[in-house]
PAZAPA-4460 file (N, C-alpha, C; in steps of 0.05 Angstrom, whole numbers, plus 32768, in hexadecimal, padded with zeros to 4 digits):
% residues 181
    n_x    n_y    n_z   ca_x   ca_y   ca_z    c_x    c_y    c_z   seq   type   mol
   8012   7FE5   7FFE   8000   7FFC   8002   8015   8016   7FFD     1      M     A
   8010   8027   7FF0   801B   8048   7FF0   800B   805C   7FF8     2      V     A
   801D   8062   8016   800F   8078   801A   801A   8092   801A     3      R     A
   8010   80AA   801E   8019   80C4   8021   8028   80C7   8038     4      V     A
   8040   80CB   803F   804C   80C7   8058   8054   80E8   8062     5      G     A
   805A   80EE   8074   805E   810C   8080   807D   8104   808E     6      F     A
   8087   811F   8083   80AB   8122   8099   80A2   8135   80AE     7      C     A
   80B5   8131   80C6   80B2   8146   80D7   80C4   813C   80F3     8      G     A
   80C0   8145   8102   80CD   813F   811C   80B6   814C   8130     9      V     A
   80B4   8140   814A   80A0   8146   815B   80AC   816A   815E    10      A     A
   8098   8177   8160   809F   8195   816A   80A7   81A5   8157    11      G     A
   80AB   819D   8137   80AD   81AC   811D   8090   81AB   8112    12      E     A
   8096   81BF   80FE   807C   81B7   80E5   8084   819C   80DD    13      N     A
   806A   8192   80DC   806A   8185   80C5   8069   8187   80B2    14      I     A
   8078   817B   8094   8076   8183   8075   8072   816F   8066    15      M     A
   8060   816A   805B   805E   8157   8047   8076   8152   8035    16      S     A
   8077   813A   8036   8091   8136   801F   8087   8142   8004    17      H     A
   8073   813E   7FFA   8066   8155   7FE3   8070   8170   7FE3    18      L     A
   807A   817D   7FF7   807B   8192   7FFD   809C   819E   7FFF    19      E     A
   80A9   8189   7FFF   80C5   818C   8002   80D2   81A1   7FE4    20      N     A
   80E5   81AF   7FEA   80EA   81BF   7FCF   80F2   81B1   7FBE    21      Q     A
   80FE   8195   7FBC   810E   818A   7FAA   80FA   8179   7F9D    22      S     A
   80E4   8173   7FAC   80CE   8166   7FA0   80BD   8177   7F8C    23      V     A
   80B8   8195   7F94   80A8   81A3   7F8C   80B0   81AB   7F71    24      L     A
   80CE   81AF   7F6E   80DD   81B7   7F54   80D8   81A0   7F3B    25      K     A
   80CE   8187   7F46   80CC   8170   7F36   80B0   8172   7F2F    26      V     A
   809E   817F   7F3C   8082   817B   7F40   8076   8191   7F2D    27      R     A
   808B   81AB   7F2A   808B   81BE   7F17   8094   81BB   7F04    28      Q     A
   80A8   81AB   7F02   80B3   819F   7EE5   809F   8190   7ED3    29      A     A
   8091   817E   7EE6   807E   816B   7EDC   8061   817D   7ECC    30      L     A
   805A   8194   7EDD   804A   81A2   7ED3   8050   81BB   7EBA    31      K     A
   8069   81C2   7EBE   8074   81D7   7EA4   8072   81C1   7E8F    32      D     A
   8072   81A9   7E8F   8078   8195   7E78   8060   8190   7E6F    33      A     A
   8049   8198   7E79   8031   8194   7E79   8024   8177   7E7B    34      G     A
   8033   816A   7E90   802F   8154   7E97   8020   8151   7EB4    35      L     A
   8013   813B   7EBA   8000   8138   7ED3   8013   813C   7EEE    36      E     A
   8013   8149   7EFD   8028   8148   7F1B   801D   8133   7F26    37      D     A
   802D   8116   7F22   8024   8104   7F2F   8039   80FB   7F41    38      N     A
   8048   8109   7F4F   805A   80FE   7F5F   804C   80F9   7F7D    39      V     A
   805C   80DA   7F84   8052   80CD   7F9B   8057   80CD   7FB1    40      I     A
   8054   80D5   7FCA   8062   80D3   7FE1   805A   80B5   7FEA    41      A     A
   8075   80B2   7FF0   8073   808F   7FFF   8077   8095   8021    42      L     A
   806C   8086   8030   806F   8082   8047   8085   8072   8050    43      D     A
   8093   8065   803D   80AF   8059   8040   80C1   8063   802A    44      E     A
   80DD   805B   8030   80F1   806E   8020   80F0   805E   8006    45      T     A
   80FB   8071   7FF4   80FE   8061   7FDB   811E   806C   7FCF    46      A     A
   8130   806C   7FE3   8145   806F   7FDC   8156   8063   7FCD    47      R     A
   8146   8048   7FC8   815A   8038   7FB7   813E   802C   7FA5    48      S     A
   8147   801D   7F8D   813C   8012   7F76   8128   7FFB   7F85    49      A     A
   8139   7FEF   7F92   812E   7FD7   7FA5   8113   7FE4   7FB5    50      E     A
   8121   7FF7   7FC5   8109   8003   7FDB   80F5   800B   7FC7    51      D     A
   80FA   8016   7FBC   80DA   8022   7FA4   80CD   800E   7F9F    52      A     A
   80D8   7FFC   7F93   80CA   7FEA   7F85   80BA   7FD2   7F9A    53      A     A
   80C2   7FD2   7FAC   80B8   7FC5   7FC2   80A4   7FD4   7FD1    54      R     A
   80A7   7FEE   7FDA   8091   7FFF   7FE2   8076   8001   7FCD    55      V     A
   807E   8007   7FB3   8068   8008   7F9A   805E   7FEB   7F91    56      L     A
   8068   7FD8   7F98   8060   7FBD   7F92   805F   7FB9   7F77    57      G     A
   807A   7FBD   7F6A   807E   7FBE   7F4E   809A   7FB0   7F48    58      I     A
   8095   7FA8   7F33   80B9   7F9C   7F26   80C5   7FAD   7F28    59      E     A
   80E5   7FA6   7F36   80F7   7FB4   7F39   80FD   7FC4   7F1D    60      L     A
   80F8   7FB4   7F07   8104   7FBF   7EE9   80F7   7FDB   7EE3    61      G     A
   80DC   7FDD   7EEE   80C9   7FF6   7EED   80D3   8011   7EFD    62      A     A
   80EA   800A   7F09   80F3   8025   7F1B   8110   8034   7F08    63      I     A
   810E   8047   7F0A   8123   8059   7EF4   8137   8062   7F0D    64      V     A
   8154   8057   7F0D   8162   805D   7F18   8174   8077   7F07    65      K     A
   8177   8086   7F16   8182   80A6   7F0D   81A0   80A8   7F12    66      S     A
   81B3   809C   7F07   81CE   809C   7F0B   81D7   80B7   7F00    67      L     A
   81EC   80BD   7F14   81F7   80D7   7F08   8219   80CE   7F0A    68      V     A
   8223   80CD   7EE9   8242   80C8   7EE6   8252   80DE   7EDD    69      F     A
   8265   80E0   7EE0   827B   80F7   7EDA   8288   80E5   7EC0    70      I     A
   828C   80F1   7EA8   8292   80EC   7E8E   82AD   8100   7E82    71      V     A
   82C1   80F7   7E8C   82D5   8112   7E89   82CF   8121   7E9F    72      G     A
   82C5   813B   7E9B   82C2   8147   7EAA   829E   8152   7EAE    73      E     A
   8292   8145   7E9D   8279   8151   7E95   8260   8137   7EA7    74      Q     A
   8251   8142   7EB6   8240   8138   7EC3   8224   8128   7EB2    75      P     A
   8220   810E   7EB6   820E   8107   7E9F   81FA   80F3   7EB3    76      V     A
   81E8   80F2   7EAA   81CA   80EC   7EBA   81C6   80D4   7EAC    77      M     A
   81C2   80BA   7EB7   81C2   809A   7EA9   81A7   8092   7EB7    78      V     A
   8193   808F   7EA6   817B   8086   7EB0   817B   8069   7EAA    79      L     A
   817A   8057   7EC3   8177   8037   7EC0   8166   802B   7ECC    80      V     A
   8159   8014   7EC2   8148   8004   7EC9   8151   7FFA   7EDC    81      A     A
   813C   7FFF   7EF7   8145   7FEE   7F14   815B   7FD3   7F15    82      G     A
   8149   7FC3   7F04   8159   7FA4   7F01   8170   7FA4   7EF1    83      D     A
   817E   7FBC   7EEA   819A   7FBE   7EDA   81AA   7FCD   7EE5    84      H     A
   81C6   7FCA   7EDC   81DB   7FDD   7EE4   81EB   7FED   7ED1    85      R     A
   81F3   8000   7ED2   8201   800F   7EC2   821A   8004   7EB5    86      C     A
   8215   8009   7E9F   8238   7FFE   7E93   8247   801A   7E8B    87      K     A
   8259   8021   7E9E   8266   8035   7E9B   826F   803E   7E81    88      E     A
   8286   8028   7E80   8295   802F   7E65   8288   8030   7E53    89      D     A
   8268   802C   7E48   8260   8030   7E30   8250   804E   7E35    90      A     A
   8256   805B   7E47   824D   807C   7E45   8252   8089   7E38    91      L     A
   826F   8090   7E34   827F   809C   7E21   8275   809D   7E04    92      P     A
   826E   807E   7E00   8269   8079   7DE2   824F   807D   7DD7    93      R     A
   823C   8079   7DF1   8220   807F   7DEE   8223   809E   7DE9    94      A     A
   822D   80AD   7DF3   822F   80CA   7DF4   8240   80D5   7DDC    95      L     A
   8249   80C1   7DC8   8254   80C9   7DB7   826E   80DD   7DBD    96      A     A
   827C   80D6   7DD2   829A   80E4   7DD6   82A9   80D6   7DD3    97      L     A
   82C7   80D8   7DD4   82DB   80D1   7DCA   82E4   80BD   7DDA    98      D     A
   82F2   80AB   7DD7   8301   8098   7DEA   8312   80A4   7E01    99      E     A
   831B   80BE   7DF9   832C   80C3   7E18   8315   80C2   7E2B   100      E     A
   82FF   80CB   7E23   82EC   80D2   7E3D   82E5   80B7   7E4C   101      A     A
   82EC   80A5   7E40   82E1   8083   7E55   82F7   8083   7E67   102      K     A
   830F   8092   7E68   8320   8095   7E7F   8311   80A1   7E95   103      I     A
   8302   80B2   7E92   8301   80C3   7EA7   82D9   80BC   7EB1   104      G     A
   82D3   80AB   7EA9   82BC   809E   7EB1   82BE   8097   7ED0   105      V     A
   82AC   80A5   7EDF   82A7   8096   7EF8   828C   80A3   7F05   106      H     A
   8284   8096   7F1B   825E   8095   7F27   8269   80B0   7F35   107      R     A
   8254   80C1   7F36   8258   80DE   7F4A   8252   80DD   7F60   108      A     A
   8262   80E6   7F76   825D   80E7   7F8D   8245   80F1   7F92   109      D     A
   8240   80EE   7FB4   8227   80FB   7FBC   822F   811B   7FB5   110      A     A
   8244   812D   7FB8   824C   8148   7FBA   8242   8153   7F97   111      L     A
   8253   813E   7F8A   8250   8145   7F67   8230   8140   7F5D   112      E     A
   8225   812C   7F66   8207   8127   7F64   81F7   813F   7F6C   113      V     A
   81F9   814A   7F7D   81EB   8165   7F8B   81F2   8177   7F79   114      R     A
   8208   817F   7F74   8213   819A   7F62   8208   8199   7F4A   115      A     A
   8208   817B   7F3D   81F7   817D   7F27   81DE   817E   7F23   116      A     A
   81CE   8170   7F35   81B5   816A   7F33   81A6   817C   7F48   117      T     A
   81AD   8184   7F5A   81A3   8193   7F68   8193   8182   7F83   118      G     A
   818D   815F   7F7F   818A   8154   7F8C   819C   8143   7FA0   119      F     A
   8195   8134   7FB6   81A8   8122   7FC8   81A2   810B   7FBC   120      A     A
   81B8   80FA   7FC0   81B0   80D6   7FAF   819A   80CE   7FC9   121      I     A
   818C   80B9   7FB4   8175   80AE   7FC3   8161   80BC   7FBE   122      G     A
   815B   80D9   7FAA   8145   80E2   7FA7   814B   80F5   7F90   123      G     A
   815C   80EA   7F7E   8169   80F7   7F62   8156   80F0   7F4F   124      V     A
   814A   810B   7F45   8138   810B   7F31   813E   8109   7F17   125      A     A
   813A   80FE   7EFD   813F   8104   7EE7   8134   811D   7EDE   126      P     A
   812E   8130   7EE8   8120   8141   7EDB   8125   8165   7EF4   127      I     A
   811A   8177   7EEF   8124   818E   7EFA   813F   8190   7F0B   128      A     A
   8152   8182   7EFC   8170   818A   7F04   817C   81A2   7F06   129      M     A
   8190   81AC   7F15   819B   81C3   7F14   81A5   81D3   7EF8   130      D     A
   81B5   81AD   7EEF   81C5   81B4   7ED2   81B9   81A4   7EC8   131      L     A
   81BC   81B1   7EA7   81B3   81A4   7E93   81CC   818E   7E8C   132      A     A
   81C7   8179   7E84   81DB   8161   7E87   81D0   814F   7E6F   133      M     A
   81E3   8144   7E62   81E2   812E   7E4F   81CD   8118   7E5B   134      P     A
   81C3   8103   7E51   81B0   80F3   7E5C   81AA   80DF   7E51   135      T     A
   81AA   80C4   7E58   81AE   80B0   7E47   8199   809D   7E5B   136      L     A
   8182   8090   7E4A   8176   807B   7E56   8172   805C   7E50   137      L     A
   816F   804E   7E62   8172   8033   7E5D   8163   8026   7E4A   138      D     A
   8163   801B   7E33   814C   8017   7E24   8135   8001   7E32   139      V     A
   8143   7FF2   7E47   8132   7FDE   7E50   811D   7FE8   7E62   140      S     A
   8120   7FF9   7E67   8108   800B   7E71   80EB   800A   7E62   141      L     A
   80ED   8009   7E4A   80D6   8008   7E36   80C9   7FF2   7E3F   142      K     A
   80D6   7FDA   7E4D   80C3   7FC1   7E4F   80A7   7FCC   7E60   143      R     A
   80AA   7FE0   7E6B   8091   7FEA   7E80   807F   8005   7E79   144      F     A
   8067   7FFE   7E79   8058   8011   7E70   8055   8026   7E82   145      E     A
   805E   8026   7E9E   8061   8036   7EAC   8078   802E   7EBF   146      T     A
   808B   8044   7EC0   80A4   8046   7ED6   80A1   8061   7EEC   147      I     A
   80AF   8056   7EF9   80AF   806E   7F0F   80C9   8077   7F18   148      Y     A
   80CF   8094   7F1D   80EC   80A0   7F1B   80E8   80AA   7F3B   149      A     A
   80FE   80B2   7F47   8101   80C9   7F5D   80F0   80DF   7F56   150      A     A
   80F0   80EA   7F6B   80DE   810B   7F69   80F1   8118   7F76   151      A     A
   8103   8118   7F7F   8117   812C   7F8E   8115   8128   7FAD   152      G     A
   8107   810F   7FBA   810A   810A   7FD4   8109   80EB   7FD8   153      H     A
   8116   80E6   7FE6   8118   80C4   7FED   8103   80B3   7FF3   154      P     A
   80E7   80CB   7FF6   80D3   80BC   7FF7   80BA   80CA   7FE5   155      H     A
   80C5   80D0   7FD0   80B2   80D7   7FBB   80BC   80CD   7F9F   156      C     A
   80A6   80BD   7F8A   80AC   80BF   7F74   809D   80CA   7F60   157      V     A
   809D   80C6   7F48   808A   80CE   7F30   808A   80B8   7F1B   158      F     A
   8066   80B9   7F18   8062   80A5   7F02   8067   80AE   7EEC   159      R     A
   806F   80A0   7ECF   8073   80A4   7EBB   8077   8096   7EA5   160      T     A
   807C   809D   7E8C   807C   807E   7E78   809C   8087   7E6F   161      D     A
   80A4   8081   7E60   80C2   807B   7E4A   80BE   8096   7E3D   162      V     A
   80A8   8098   7E2C   80A5   80AD   7E17   80A7   80C9   7E29   163      A     A
   8097   80C7   7E3B   8096   80DF   7E4B   80B1   80E9   7E52   164      A     A
   80BA   80D2   7E60   80D8   80DC   7E6F   80E9   80E5   7E5A   165      L     A
   80EF   80D6   7E41   80FB   80E1   7E2A   80FA   80FB   7E26   166      K     A
   80D9   8100   7E20   80D7   811F   7E24   80DC   8133   7E34   167      R     A
   80D6   812D   7E4D   80E0   813D   7E62   8101   8141   7E69   168      L     A
   810D   812A   7E59   812B   812D   7E64   8142   8132   7E45   169      T     A
   8132   8130   7E31   8146   8131   7E18   8159   811E   7E1B   170      G     A
   8151   8103   7E23   8165   80ED   7E2A   816C   80E1   7E0E   171      C     A
   8186   80CE   7E08   8182   80BE   7DF9   817E   80A4   7DFD   172      I     A
   816E   8092   7DF1   816A   8076   7DFB   817D   806D   7DF0   173      V     A
   818B   805C   7DFF   81A4   804C   7DF9   81A1   802C   7DF6   174      S     A
   81A9   8021   7DED   81A5   7FFC   7DF2   81C0   7FEE   7DFB   175      Y     A
   81D4   8007   7E05   81EF   7FF7   7E0D   81F9   8000   7E23   176      N     A
   81E6   800B   7E35   81ED   8019   7E4F   81EE   8011   7E6C   177      I     A
   81DE   7FF8   7E62   81D2   7FEC   7E7E   81D3   7FC8   7E72   178      A     A
   81D2   7FBB   7E89   81D2   7FA1   7E82   81C4   7F91   7E9C   179      E     A
   81B6   7F7D   7EA0   81A8   7F72   7EB2   81B9   7F6E   7EC7   180      P     A
   81AF   7F6C   7EE2   81BD   7F6F   7EFA   81BC   7F47   7EFE   181      I     A
***
């Protein structure tokens, strides 16, 4: 059962997850794109793909993992199905970068993720990011009619489909950036 949860501590003003500033950015981005504001606040964490799938009661593969890598000096967003892992060495080629860029591919740390996206790890949304960056999408997400992505907070996700996510992010769909876990 998915229930809307609330955050806060006794004695403080209790603020709905849906009113969190990062979540509001995502909700506004959906509205600005002419899409339904369908952000879901969960009463349990969706910090990992496994957590999100369990709480939502859906297949792991229908969860979009928003991963940030640094390729050379460029932050790159990679959207991978929850039941797949990113093939880091495939990123430069998928982005049509030269071979030298392969040397510098690494997963962004928490500070790099925050600087590039404006979101903390565990709630990184693939939209409404602070920096525009190249985005790649794992083609295996097309297996699902409905997919769920983080919405700016570890307790929030939004429902979408691959076509809408592609339109929202301007991503490149790739057959070679991910493999089953």
